[in-house]
C-alpha positions as CSV (number, residue, x, y, z in Angstrom):
1,M,-17.3,15.1,-16.8
2,R,-17.4,18.0,-19.3
3,Q,-14.1,19.7,-18.9
4,T,-11.4,18.9,-21.5
5,L,-8.7,16.4,-20.9
6,C,-6.2,19.3,-21.0
7,I,-8.0,21.0,-18.1
8,A,-8.3,17.7,-16.2
9,L,-4.6,17.0,-16.5
10,L,-3.8,20.5,-15.3
11,T,-5.4,19.5,-12.0
12,L,-3.3,16.4,-11.5
13,A,-0.9,18.2,-9.2
14,A,-3.7,18.7,-6.7
15,C,-5.2,15.2,-7.0
16,G,-3.3,13.0,-4.6
17,P,-0.1,11.2,-3.8
18,A,1.4,11.4,-7.3
19,L,2.1,15.1,-6.8
20,A,5.9,14.8,-7.2
21,Q,5.6,12.5,-10.3
22,T,3.3,14.6,-12.5
23,A,4.1,17.4,-14.8
24,S,3.9,20.9,-13.4
25,S,2.3,22.3,-16.6
26,I,0.3,20.6,-19.4
27,P,0.5,21.5,-22.2
28,G,3.8,23.3,-22.3
29,P,7.2,22.0,-21.3
30,A,6.7,18.3,-20.5
31,V,9.4,18.3,-17.8
32,I,8.7,16.7,-14.4
33,A,11.0,18.6,-12.1
34,P,13.4,16.5,-9.9
35,D,14.9,17.2,-6.5
36,D,18.2,19.1,-6.4
37,G,20.7,17.0,-8.3
38,G,18.1,14.5,-9.6
39,A,17.2,13.7,-13.2
40,P,14.0,15.2,-14.7
41,G,11.1,13.1,-15.8
42,Y,8.8,13.5,-18.8
43,Q,5.0,13.7,-18.8
44,H,3.3,12.7,-22.1
45,S,0.0,14.2,-23.0
46,I,-2.7,14.2,-25.6
47,E,-1.3,17.5,-27.0
48,R,2.1,15.9,-27.7
49,S,0.8,12.6,-29.0
50,R,0.3,11.6,-32.6
51,F,-2.5,9.2,-31.7
52,M,-5.6,10.0,-33.7
53,L,-8.7,9.5,-31.5
54,D,-11.3,10.0,-34.2
55,G,-9.3,9.6,-37.4
56,T,-9.2,13.4,-38.2
57,S,-7.9,15.0,-35.0
58,R,-6.6,14.5,-31.5
59,I,-9.8,15.9,-29.9
60,A,-11.9,13.3,-28.2
61,A,-15.6,12.9,-28.7
62,R,-16.1,12.0,-25.1
63,R,-14.2,12.5,-21.8
64,V,-14.7,10.6,-18.6
65,E,-13.0,9.9,-15.3
66,E,-13.1,6.3,-14.1
67,N,-11.0,3.8,-12.1
68,G,-8.5,6.5,-11.3
69,F,-7.9,7.5,-15.0
70,W,-8.8,10.5,-17.1
71,K,-10.0,9.1,-20.4
72,A,-10.5,10.6,-23.8
73,I,-12.6,8.3,-26.0
74,G,-12.9,8.7,-29.7
75,E,-14.0,6.7,-32.7
76,N,-10.6,5.1,-33.2
77,G,-9.6,4.4,-29.6
78,V,-8.9,5.6,-26.1
79,V,-6.3,7.8,-24.4
80,A,-6.0,7.2,-20.7
81,V,-3.9,9.0,-18.1
82,D,-3.4,7.7,-14.6
83,R,-4.3,10.6,-12.4
84,R,-2.1,9.2,-9.6
85,N,1.3,8.9,-11.4
86,G,0.8,10.3,-14.9
87,L,1.1,7.0,-16.8
88,F,-0.1,7.7,-20.4
89,I,-1.7,5.0,-22.5
90,A,-3.1,5.3,-26.0
91,M,-4.8,2.3,-27.7
92,E,-6.8,1.7,-30.8
93,N,-10.1,-0.1,-30.6
94,G,-9.5,-3.8,-30.7
95,G,-6.4,-3.6,-28.4
96,G,-4.0,-1.9,-30.8
97,D,-3.3,-5.2,-32.7
98,K,-4.2,-3.9,-36.1
99,P,-1.5,-4.3,-38.8
100,Q,0.6,-1.1,-39.3
101,S,-0.2,-1.1,-43.0
102,E,-3.5,-1.5,-44.7
103,G,-4.1,-3.4,-48.0
104,K,-1.0,-4.2,-50.0
105,A,1.3,-1.6,-48.4
106,S,4.4,-3.1,-46.9
107,V,5.2,-3.0,-43.1
108,M,7.6,-0.3,-42.1
109,D,11.2,-1.4,-41.9
110,P,12.2,-1.9,-38.2
111,D,15.2,0.3,-38.4
112,R,13.1,3.1,-39.9
113,H,10.5,2.5,-37.3
114,N,13.1,2.8,-34.5
115,E,14.4,6.0,-36.0
116,Q,10.9,7.6,-36.3
117,V,9.8,6.6,-32.8
118,G,13.1,8.0,-31.4
119,E,12.5,11.3,-33.3
120,Y,8.9,11.4,-32.2
121,F,9.6,11.1,-28.5
122,R,12.6,13.5,-28.6
123,G,10.4,16.0,-30.4
124,A,7.7,15.5,-27.8
125,G,10.0,16.3,-24.9
126,V,11.7,13.2,-23.6
127,P,15.2,14.4,-22.4
128,K,17.6,13.5,-25.3
129,E,20.4,12.7,-22.9
130,Q,18.4,10.0,-21.2
131,I,17.7,8.0,-24.4
132,G,20.3,5.2,-24.4
133,G,18.9,3.5,-27.4
134,V,15.8,2.4,-29.3
135,H,15.0,-1.2,-30.2
136,A,12.1,-2.9,-32.0
137,T,9.9,-5.7,-30.8
138,T,7.9,-7.7,-33.5
139,Y,4.2,-8.2,-33.7
140,L,3.4,-11.5,-35.4
141,S,0.1,-13.2,-36.4
142,S,-0.8,-16.5,-38.0
143,H,-4.0,-18.0,-39.3
144,G,-4.8,-21.6,-40.1
145,S,-6.9,-24.6,-39.3
146,V,-6.4,-27.2,-36.5
147,K,-6.6,-29.8,-39.3
148,D,-3.5,-28.4,-41.1
149,E,-0.6,-30.7,-41.0
150,R,1.9,-27.9,-40.7
151,P,1.3,-24.6,-38.8
152,A,0.8,-21.5,-40.9
153,R,3.8,-19.4,-41.4
154,P,3.6,-16.3,-39.1
155,K,3.2,-12.9,-40.7
156,I,4.9,-9.7,-39.4
157,D,2.2,-7.2,-38.6
158,G,4.5,-4.5,-37.5
159,Y,6.8,-3.3,-34.7
160,A,6.8,-1.5,-31.4
161,S,9.9,0.6,-30.7
162,V,11.0,0.8,-27.1
163,L,13.2,3.6,-25.6
164,E,15.9,2.5,-23.3
165,R,16.4,5.0,-20.5
166,K,19.8,5.7,-19.1
167,I,21.0,8.4,-16.6
168,D,24.8,9.0,-16.7
169,G,25.2,5.6,-18.3
170,V,23.1,3.7,-15.7
171,P,20.0,1.9,-17.1
172,V,16.7,2.9,-15.5
173,V,14.9,-0.3,-16.3
174,D,11.4,0.4,-15.0
175,S,10.8,3.5,-17.0
176,V,8.5,3.0,-20.1
177,A,8.2,4.8,-23.4
178,W,7.2,2.8,-26.5
179,A,5.1,3.4,-29.6
180,R,3.7,1.7,-32.7
181,L,3.5,3.7,-35.8
182,N,1.7,3.2,-39.2
183,E,3.2,4.0,-42.6
184,R,1.9,7.6,-42.2
185,G,3.8,8.1,-38.9
186,E,0.6,8.1,-36.8
187,V,0.6,6.4,-33.5
188,I,-1.3,3.1,-33.3
189,S,-0.6,2.6,-29.6
190,E,1.8,3.8,-27.0
191,W,2.7,3.7,-23.3
192,V,4.7,6.4,-21.5
193,Y,5.8,6.5,-17.9
194,W,9.1,8.4,-17.3
195,P,9.2,9.7,-13.7
196,A,11.8,12.0,-12.2
197,I,14.7,10.2,-10.5
198,P,15.9,11.5,-7.2
199,A,19.5,12.5,-6.7
200,K,20.2,9.9,-4.1
201,A,19.4,7.0,-6.4
202,I,21.7,8.4,-9.1
203,A,24.6,9.0,-6.6
204,D,24.2,5.6,-5.1
205,A,24.3,4.0,-8.6
206,K,27.5,5.8,-9.5
207,K,29.1,4.7,-6.3
208,M,27.9,1.1,-6.8
209,L,29.4,1.1,-10.4
210,E,32.8,1.9,-8.9
211,N,32.5,-0.9,-6.3
212,A,30.6,-3.6,-8.1
213,A,33.7,-5.5,-9.3
214,R,35.5,-5.3,-6.0
215,P,36.0,-8.6,-4.1
216,D,34.7,-7.0,-0.8
217,F,31.4,-6.1,-2.5
218,I,31.0,-9.5,-4.1
219,A,31.7,-11.1,-0.7
220,R,28.6,-9.3,0.8
221,L,26.3,-11.1,-1.6
222,P,24.9,-14.6,-1.2
223,A,27.3,-17.2,-2.4
224,G,27.0,-18.8,-5.8
225,L,25.2,-16.0,-7.6
226,P,26.1,-15.2,-11.2
227,A,27.5,-11.7,-12.2
228,G,25.0,-8.9,-12.2
229,R,24.7,-5.3,-13.3
230,V,24.1,-1.9,-11.7
231,V,20.8,-0.3,-12.5
232,I,18.3,2.2,-11.1
233,R,14.9,0.7,-10.1
234,H,11.7,2.4,-9.4
235,T,8.0,1.8,-8.7
236,S,6.2,0.2,-11.6
237,A,3.8,2.3,-13.7
238,T,1.0,-0.1,-12.7
239,S,1.8,-0.3,-9.0
240,Q,-0.6,1.4,-6.5
241,A,2.3,1.8,-4.0
242,P,4.0,5.2,-3.3
243,F,6.8,6.1,-5.6
244,E,10.3,4.8,-4.7
245,A,13.6,4.8,-6.6
246,F,16.9,3.2,-5.6
247,A,20.2,2.0,-7.0
248,S,20.4,-1.8,-7.4
249,Y,22.9,-4.5,-8.2
250,D,20.5,-6.8,-10.2
251,V,21.3,-10.5,-10.5
252,L,19.3,-13.0,-12.5
253,E,19.4,-16.3,-10.6
254,R,18.1,-19.5,-12.2
255,R,16.7,-22.1,-9.8
256,A,15.7,-25.7,-10.6
257,T,12.8,-27.6,-8.9
258,P,13.8,-30.6,-6.8
259,A,14.3,-33.8,-8.7
260,P,11.4,-36.4,-8.6
261,T,11.5,-38.8,-5.6
262,E,9.9,-42.1,-4.9
263,K,7.2,-40.4,-2.9
264,N,6.5,-37.7,-5.5
265,L,7.1,-39.1,-9.0
266,S,4.7,-36.5,-10.5
267,V,7.1,-33.6,-10.1
268,A,8.4,-32.7,-13.6
269,P,11.9,-31.2,-13.8
270,S,11.6,-27.5,-14.4
271,G,13.2,-24.2,-13.5
272,V,12.5,-20.5,-12.7
273,A,14.5,-17.3,-13.1
274,I,14.4,-14.9,-10.2
275,L,15.6,-11.3,-10.6
276,R,17.1,-10.2,-7.3
277,H,18.1,-6.7,-6.2
278,F,20.9,-5.8,-3.8
279,D,22.1,-2.5,-2.3
280,A,25.6,-1.3,-1.8
281,E,25.9,-3.3,1.5
282,G,24.7,-6.5,-0.1
283,A,21.3,-6.4,1.5
284,E,18.5,-7.6,-0.6
285,Q,15.8,-5.1,-1.7
286,R,12.3,-5.4,-3.1
287,L,10.5,-3.1,-5.4
288,P,7.1,-1.8,-4.1
289,Q,5.3,-4.0,-6.7
290,E,7.2,-7.0,-5.4
291,K,6.0,-6.6,-1.8
292,L,2.9,-8.6,-1.0
293,D,1.0,-7.2,2.0
294,L,-1.1,-10.2,3.2
295,S,-2.5,-8.2,6.2
296,R,-4.6,-6.2,3.7
297,A,-5.8,-9.3,1.9
298,Y,-6.4,-11.2,5.1
299,P,-7.3,-8.7,7.9
300,A,-7.0,-9.8,11.5
301,K,-10.2,-10.7,13.2
302,E,-11.5,-8.1,15.7
303,K,-10.9,-9.2,19.2
304,R,-13.9,-9.0,21.6
305,P,-13.5,-7.6,25.1
306,V,-12.8,-10.2,27.8
307,E,-16.0,-9.4,29.7
308,E,-18.2,-9.9,26.7
309,T,-16.6,-13.2,25.9
310,K,-17.2,-14.4,29.5
311,E,-20.9,-13.5,29.4
312,K,-21.4,-15.7,26.3
């Protein structure tokens, strides 16, 4: 494929079911237009990224289309954009696990890293009013021998700073925007998926916030659940399902496995945490990525006509 990634991205709107969740113009304003009363999304692009594909520029040496992604491949790494939903991924060769600093240079302070990543995404076009906060996650590494009596002390290799998305105070927990920077402020790796949120999901979330503490709402939920919180959920960036978004009362329920019995002494006590989603009426919901369609994995056998069966 010889056209540039920019031209390829411009054609996204005509490429399939992600029509409503891709930017209307790339480059240019990075806004994904919502429905009337909804919240706009943001489409990241190679023009707005600080990721250096070949070490000197953002221009890729090679461009391909494969597995549903537009890819720009350079000496340093790869930029990939999901042509279906606009998910943007930039990763250095080696998986983006290189330390943020080379040689004797110190790793960037996490507060400074958070500040710079926040400024980077705001400058790129992420709606400022939707950034509810930025927090750092730590990358650690450790080297040693299996013969060592004590494990080697882990070393901090750097941080990834994650944007928290909120719309009118309600967390939108499935949206993604994070980046790792080096000491020069260049991007080591990043993921961005920030779709437009429909008006109904926002209105339902606001109404649910008003009613979540009321006894009649709690009475609609299964008995014995811990307290939850109101959020907006949407289809995951990696899901192949059509886009959905809805308001949810999310509850983290912890369940334990049954205790060992005389017949089954091998069962070790353990537990699992299940994140459950409920609508305003207390009915349980599932995200598209949580719905397993067994009929596709195990298709029904084709029935033969009765007459053909009798003949055999």
